[in-house]
FIKOLKOL-117814 format. One record per residue (C-alpha): residue number from 1; x, y, z. Coordinates in steps of 0.02 Angstrom, whole numbers, plus 50000, padded with zeros to 5 digits. Layout:
BEGIN
+-----+-------+-------+-------+
!   n !     u !     v !     w !
+-----+-------+-------+-------+
! NUM !     X !     Y !     Z !
...
+-----+-------+-------+-------+
//
This chain:
BEGIN
+-----+-------+-------+-------+
!   n !     u !     v !     w !
+-----+-------+-------+-------+
!   1 ! 48943 ! 49292 ! 50339 !
!   2 ! 48993 ! 49104 ! 50399 !
!   3 ! 49071 ! 49083 ! 50588 !
!   4 ! 49214 ! 49014 ! 50602 !
!   5 ! 49228 ! 48825 ! 50676 !
!   6 ! 49274 ! 48843 ! 50868 !
!   7 ! 49359 ! 48702 ! 50979 !
!   8 ! 49358 ! 48693 ! 51156 !
!   9 ! 49494 ! 48789 ! 51231 !
!  10 ! 49638 ! 48713 ! 51330 !
!  11 ! 49729 ! 48758 ! 51483 !
!  12 ! 49881 ! 48751 ! 51388 !
!  13 ! 49797 ! 48878 ! 51249 !
!  14 ! 49740 ! 48980 ! 51410 !
!  15 ! 49931 ! 48992 ! 51473 !
!  16 ! 50002 ! 49035 ! 51298 !
!  17 ! 49886 ! 49166 ! 51268 !
!  18 ! 49901 ! 49244 ! 51432 !
!  19 ! 50099 ! 49230 ! 51412 !
!  20 ! 50090 ! 49322 ! 51237 !
!  21 ! 49989 ! 49460 ! 51309 !
!  22 ! 50095 ! 49480 ! 51455 !
!  23 ! 50259 ! 49494 ! 51337 !
!  24 ! 50174 ! 49619 ! 51217 !
!  25 ! 50124 ! 49724 ! 51374 !
!  26 ! 50306 ! 49734 ! 51455 !
!  27 ! 50386 ! 49773 ! 51272 !
!  28 ! 50417 ! 49943 ! 51209 !
!  29 ! 50377 ! 49896 ! 51026 !
!  30 ! 50309 ! 49755 ! 50952 !
!  31 ! 50389 ! 49588 ! 50933 !
!  32 ! 50434 ! 49523 ! 50747 !
!  33 ! 50316 ! 49398 ! 50663 !
!  34 ! 50416 ! 49222 ! 50708 !
!  35 ! 50438 ! 49113 ! 50552 !
!  36 ! 50353 ! 48943 ! 50566 !
!  37 ! 50476 ! 48795 ! 50534 !
!  38 ! 50443 ! 48772 ! 50346 !
!  39 ! 50392 ! 48603 ! 50251 !
!  40 ! 50553 ! 48526 ! 50231 !
!  41 ! 50608 ! 48442 ! 50077 !
!  42 ! 50692 ! 48282 ! 50138 !
!  43 ! 50733 ! 48199 ! 50267 !
!  44 ! 50827 ! 48246 ! 50424 !
!  45 ! 51019 ! 48216 ! 50413 !
!  46 ! 51052 ! 48194 ! 50592 !
!  47 ! 51126 ! 48036 ! 50596 !
!  48 ! 51184 ! 48014 ! 50421 !
!  49 ! 51366 ! 47973 ! 50406 !
!  50 ! 51477 ! 48062 ! 50312 !
!  51 ! 51543 ! 47968 ! 50135 !
!  52 ! 51693 ! 47865 ! 50167 !
!  53 ! 51866 ! 47947 ! 50087 !
!  54 ! 52018 ! 47905 ! 50047 !
!  55 ! 52069 ! 48080 ! 50000 !
!  56 ! 51950 ! 48245 ! 50074 !
!  57 ! 51957 ! 48363 ! 49944 !
!  58 ! 51937 ! 48537 ! 50044 !
!  59 ! 51924 ! 48727 ! 50015 !
!  60 ! 51946 ! 48857 ! 50134 !
!  61 ! 51829 ! 49015 ! 50096 !
!  62 ! 51890 ! 49162 ! 50230 !
!  63 ! 52096 ! 49152 ! 50244 !
!  64 ! 52095 ! 49298 ! 50416 !
!  65 ! 52164 ! 49237 ! 50581 !
!  66 ! 52026 ! 49110 ! 50602 !
!  67 ! 52039 ! 49035 ! 50435 !
!  68 ! 52227 ! 49025 ! 50434 !
!  69 ! 52213 ! 48940 ! 50604 !
!  70 ! 52130 ! 48802 ! 50528 !
!  71 ! 52201 ! 48784 ! 50372 !
!  72 ! 52352 ! 48736 ! 50504 !
!  73 ! 52254 ! 48613 ! 50585 !
!  74 ! 52174 ! 48542 ! 50425 !
!  75 ! 52365 ! 48527 ! 50357 !
!  76 ! 52415 ! 48403 ! 50488 !
!  77 ! 52281 ! 48271 ! 50458 !
!  78 ! 52319 ! 48144 ! 50323 !
!  79 ! 52221 ! 48109 ! 50202 !
!  80 ! 52169 ! 48293 ! 50171 !
!  81 ! 52204 ! 48380 ! 49997 !
!  82 ! 52189 ! 48575 ! 49998 !
!  83 ! 52117 ! 48620 ! 49824 !
!  84 ! 52052 ! 48793 ! 49831 !
!  85 ! 52063 ! 48947 ! 49960 !
!  86 ! 51979 ! 49118 ! 49964 !
!  87 ! 51984 ! 49260 ! 50024 !
!  88 ! 51939 ! 49470 ! 49966 !
!  89 ! 52130 ! 49501 ! 49991 !
!  90 ! 52248 ! 49433 ! 49879 !
!  91 ! 52384 ! 49434 ! 50021 !
!  92 ! 52286 ! 49328 ! 50127 !
!  93 ! 52262 ! 49216 ! 49986 !
!  94 ! 52440 ! 49206 ! 49938 !
!  95 ! 52473 ! 49176 ! 50121 !
!  96 ! 52357 ! 49005 ! 50127 !
!  97 ! 52432 ! 48946 ! 49950 !
!  98 ! 52621 ! 48975 ! 50044 !
!  99 ! 52560 ! 48879 ! 50210 !
! 100 ! 52505 ! 48744 ! 50080 !
! 101 ! 52649 ! 48732 ! 49989 !
! 102 ! 52746 ! 48729 ! 50138 !
! 103 ! 52664 ! 48577 ! 50195 !
! 104 ! 52725 ! 48470 ! 50064 !
! 105 ! 52542 ! 48481 ! 49951 !
! 106 ! 52526 ! 48575 ! 49770 !
! 107 ! 52488 ! 48734 ! 49767 !
! 108 ! 52289 ! 48763 ! 49782 !
! 109 ! 52193 ! 48875 ! 49668 !
! 110 ! 52177 ! 49045 ! 49725 !
! 111 ! 52008 ! 49154 ! 49746 !
! 112 ! 52030 ! 49334 ! 49763 !
! 113 ! 51922 ! 49436 ! 49627 !
! 114 ! 51804 ! 49530 ! 49742 !
! 115 ! 51661 ! 49464 ! 49879 !
! 116 ! 51573 ! 49336 ! 49768 !
! 117 ! 51715 ! 49251 ! 49696 !
! 118 ! 51662 ! 49139 ! 49814 !
! 119 ! 51540 ! 49066 ! 49716 !
! 120 ! 51666 ! 48994 ! 49579 !
! 121 ! 51754 ! 48884 ! 49705 !
! 122 ! 51571 ! 48814 ! 49776 !
! 123 ! 51539 ! 48781 ! 49594 !
! 124 ! 51697 ! 48690 ! 49547 !
! 125 ! 51603 ! 48508 ! 49564 !
! 126 ! 51780 ! 48425 ! 49644 !
! 127 ! 51755 ! 48460 ! 49820 !
! 128 ! 51714 ! 48358 ! 49964 !
! 129 ! 51711 ! 48498 ! 50112 !
! 130 ! 51711 ! 48681 ! 50121 !
! 131 ! 51734 ! 48771 ! 50276 !
! 132 ! 51673 ! 48955 ! 50289 !
! 133 ! 51772 ! 49064 ! 50417 !
! 134 ! 51723 ! 49229 ! 50362 !
! 135 ! 51599 ! 49383 ! 50433 !
! 136 ! 51429 ! 49326 ! 50504 !
! 137 ! 51317 ! 49408 ! 50365 !
! 138 ! 51418 ! 49289 ! 50251 !
! 139 ! 51389 ! 49124 ! 50328 !
! 140 ! 51242 ! 49081 ! 50255 !
! 141 ! 51264 ! 49147 ! 50081 !
! 142 ! 51423 ! 49041 ! 50055 !
! 143 ! 51321 ! 48874 ! 50155 !
! 144 ! 51201 ! 48871 ! 50033 !
! 145 ! 51324 ! 48898 ! 49878 !
! 146 ! 51429 ! 48774 ! 49937 !
! 147 ! 51284 ! 48643 ! 49983 !
! 148 ! 51203 ! 48655 ! 49823 !
! 149 ! 51372 ! 48653 ! 49743 !
! 150 ! 51399 ! 48480 ! 49804 !
! 151 ! 51498 ! 48479 ! 49968 !
! 152 ! 51477 ! 48460 ! 50163 !
! 153 ! 51507 ! 48634 ! 50244 !
! 154 ! 51589 ! 48669 ! 50391 !
! 155 ! 51541 ! 48856 ! 50448 !
! 156 ! 51609 ! 48944 ! 50610 !
! 157 ! 51496 ! 49030 ! 50750 !
! 158 ! 51351 ! 49094 ! 50731 !
! 159 ! 51322 ! 48991 ! 50568 !
! 160 ! 51161 ! 49106 ! 50570 !
! 161 ! 51090 ! 49267 ! 50667 !
! 162 ! 50900 ! 49239 ! 50607 !
! 163 ! 50778 ! 49106 ! 50626 !
! 164 ! 50739 ! 49117 ! 50456 !
! 165 ! 50908 ! 49098 ! 50393 !
! 166 ! 50917 ! 48937 ! 50518 !
! 167 ! 50799 ! 48864 ! 50411 !
! 168 ! 50879 ! 48892 ! 50259 !
! 169 ! 51039 ! 48793 ! 50298 !
! 170 ! 50924 ! 48648 ! 50369 !
! 171 ! 50804 ! 48665 ! 50197 !
! 172 ! 50962 ! 48660 ! 50093 !
! 173 ! 51041 ! 48540 ! 50189 !
! 174 ! 50904 ! 48404 ! 50170 !
! 175 ! 50855 ! 48440 ! 50001 !
! 176 ! 51046 ! 48419 ! 49935 !
! 177 ! 51080 ! 48279 ! 50064 !
! 178 ! 51255 ! 48367 ! 50116 !
! 179 ! 51289 ! 48396 ! 50301 !
! 180 ! 51288 ! 48592 ! 50368 !
! 181 ! 51396 ! 48595 ! 50547 !
! 182 ! 51402 ! 48742 ! 50647 !
! 183 ! 51595 ! 48718 ! 50696 !
! 184 ! 51565 ! 48751 ! 50862 !
! 185 ! 51737 ! 48722 ! 50952 !
! 186 ! 51683 ! 48733 ! 51130 !
! 187 ! 51608 ! 48562 ! 51127 !
! 188 ! 51764 ! 48465 ! 51106 !
! 189 ! 51886 ! 48562 ! 51238 !
! 190 ! 51969 ! 48453 ! 51352 !
! 191 ! 51873 ! 48511 ! 51519 !
! 192 ! 51694 ! 48479 ! 51407 !
! 193 ! 51755 ! 48317 ! 51367 !
! 194 ! 51793 ! 48258 ! 51534 !
! 195 ! 51631 ! 48317 ! 51603 !
! 196 ! 51539 ! 48243 ! 51438 !
! 197 ! 51628 ! 48088 ! 51478 !
! 198 ! 51575 ! 48077 ! 51667 !
! 199 ! 51405 ! 48100 ! 51642 !
! 200 ! 51383 ! 47962 ! 51520 !
! 201 ! 51493 ! 47845 ! 51625 !
! 202 ! 51353 ! 47884 ! 51759 !
! 203 ! 51483 ! 47967 ! 51891 !
! 204 ! 51383 ! 48121 ! 51897 !
! 205 ! 51220 ! 48055 ! 51920 !
! 206 ! 51034 ! 48108 ! 51849 !
! 207 ! 51067 ! 48298 ! 51787 !
! 208 ! 50932 ! 48405 ! 51846 !
! 209 ! 50996 ! 48583 ! 51808 !
! 210 ! 51137 ! 48656 ! 51707 !
! 211 ! 51206 ! 48825 ! 51682 !
! 212 ! 51327 ! 48893 ! 51574 !
! 213 ! 51395 ! 49055 ! 51516 !
! 214 ! 51506 ! 49149 ! 51369 !
! 215 ! 51611 ! 49265 ! 51473 !
! 216 ! 51740 ! 49345 ! 51350 !
! 217 ! 51801 ! 49530 ! 51359 !
! 218 ! 51816 ! 49572 ! 51178 !
! 219 ! 51808 ! 49766 ! 51199 !
! 220 ! 51973 ! 49803 ! 51129 !
! 221 ! 51964 ! 49682 ! 50982 !
! 222 ! 51794 ! 49756 ! 50934 !
! 223 ! 51872 ! 49937 ! 50915 !
! 224 ! 52024 ! 49882 ! 50820 !
! 225 ! 52029 ! 49959 ! 50646 !
! 226 ! 52092 ! 49794 ! 50568 !
! 227 ! 52050 ! 49627 ! 50571 !
! 228 ! 51890 ! 49561 ! 50663 !
! 229 ! 51877 ! 49744 ! 50728 !
! 230 ! 51816 ! 49800 ! 50549 !
! 231 ! 51658 ! 49696 ! 50558 !
! 232 ! 51633 ! 49630 ! 50721 !
! 233 ! 51573 ! 49776 ! 50806 !
! 234 ! 51428 ! 49803 ! 50674 !
! 235 ! 51341 ! 49673 ! 50729 !
! 236 ! 51324 ! 49749 ! 50920 !
! 237 ! 51263 ! 49893 ! 50833 !
! 238 ! 51101 ! 49797 ! 50762 !
! 239 ! 51055 ! 49692 ! 50919 !
! 240 ! 51084 ! 49685 ! 51108 !
! 241 ! 51106 ! 49512 ! 51188 !
! 242 ! 51248 ! 49385 ! 51198 !
! 243 ! 51271 ! 49347 ! 51015 !
! 244 ! 51394 ! 49188 ! 51039 !
! 245 ! 51277 ! 49091 ! 51160 !
! 246 ! 51340 ! 48923 ! 51083 !
! 247 ! 51502 ! 48944 ! 51163 !
! 248 ! 51423 ! 48917 ! 51352 !
! 249 ! 51264 ! 48809 ! 51256 !
! 250 ! 51336 ! 48693 ! 51151 !
! 251 ! 51428 ! 48592 ! 51281 !
! 252 ! 51270 ! 48589 ! 51398 !
! 253 ! 51155 ! 48536 ! 51249 !
! 254 ! 51281 ! 48370 ! 51238 !
! 255 ! 51279 ! 48353 ! 51431 !
! 256 ! 51073 ! 48353 ! 51425 !
! 257 ! 51058 ! 48228 ! 51268 !
! 258 ! 50972 ! 48371 ! 51161 !
! 259 ! 50924 ! 48291 ! 50988 !
! 260 ! 50999 ! 48128 ! 51051 !
! 261 ! 50829 ! 48095 ! 51149 !
! 262 ! 50798 ! 48250 ! 51226 !
! 263 ! 50782 ! 48428 ! 51127 !
! 264 ! 50725 ! 48615 ! 51199 !
! 265 ! 50535 ! 48639 ! 51195 !
! 266 ! 50572 ! 48834 ! 51237 !
! 267 ! 50703 ! 48970 ! 51228 !
! 268 ! 50692 ! 49145 ! 51327 !
! 269 ! 50803 ! 49277 ! 51283 !
! 270 ! 50827 ! 49437 ! 51410 !
! 271 ! 50967 ! 49554 ! 51408 !
! 272 ! 51008 ! 49694 ! 51519 !
! 273 ! 51045 ! 49867 ! 51436 !
! 274 ! 51203 ! 49849 ! 51344 !
! 275 ! 51320 ! 49992 ! 51455 !
! 276 ! 51491 ! 49912 ! 51440 !
! 277 ! 51528 ! 49912 ! 51281 !
! 278 ! 51488 ! 50097 ! 51265 !
! 279 ! 51584 ! 50159 ! 51439 !
! 280 ! 51732 ! 50059 ! 51366 !
! 281 ! 51702 ! 50187 ! 51207 !
! 282 ! 51690 ! 50340 ! 51306 !
! 283 ! 51851 ! 50313 ! 51408 !
! 284 ! 51957 ! 50287 ! 51250 !
! 285 ! 52064 ! 50425 ! 51223 !
! 286 ! 52026 ! 50513 ! 51061 !
! 287 ! 52151 ! 50475 ! 50916 !
! 288 ! 52252 ! 50605 ! 50859 !
! 289 ! 52196 ! 50707 ! 50712 !
! 290 ! 52013 ! 50681 ! 50746 !
+-----+-------+-------+-------+
//
């Protein structure tokens, strides 16, 4: 058997090997193999401008509380035409259609024939922007379908929950030459924009350290048997950690010029035992009849 070619071992190699061994010994179960960045099919979409439009043809997928909130905002933007609304609940589609006609536009086409009806929305071929405001597990398939259909896409947080799906969104966006934007609204709050402008004006000096957090007590919502409670608590069954990190990290990444001159080289995630949600569950009164 031929011997494998060797190369000098660098200090970086030794540190990486030692870190990997220590991490493996400290975990009770093996780490899953991490995907490597795929060879992209096209150039990056960063910095590529949106094509100018006199009218922007818009579709909404997901007409729940979040989707309806954004629809009301969109209807206040001049030049946006709402062409389609989609949800698995016909009553929610009808409510969205009524909001559009109340704003003075023609009634958009409604799509409410099951959980795959969004695919027909994405195949229309007459949309400039599709907004996805659905449970997390649907974000990637819906965004990919919209990109493949020729539309730009705005996706609610989190856009994806695995590295494989993150690369799938990047890959599809670069290949179709359409933008896929995770709509991290906390980047654009009044306080966050104030800090960003202070930094860019040089009033805070050189940044050397930043801390951020997402502190939001959602326990009551997670245990509701309606709206987000019907699906969002199940995400906590599958993983333990901060499932909404970009509310804090998004603004800080802008402050540090991430992807605008700097970048993250490593991300480390750690979590304490999940106890608060279980304690809240155990303190809740048992519903009558159970």
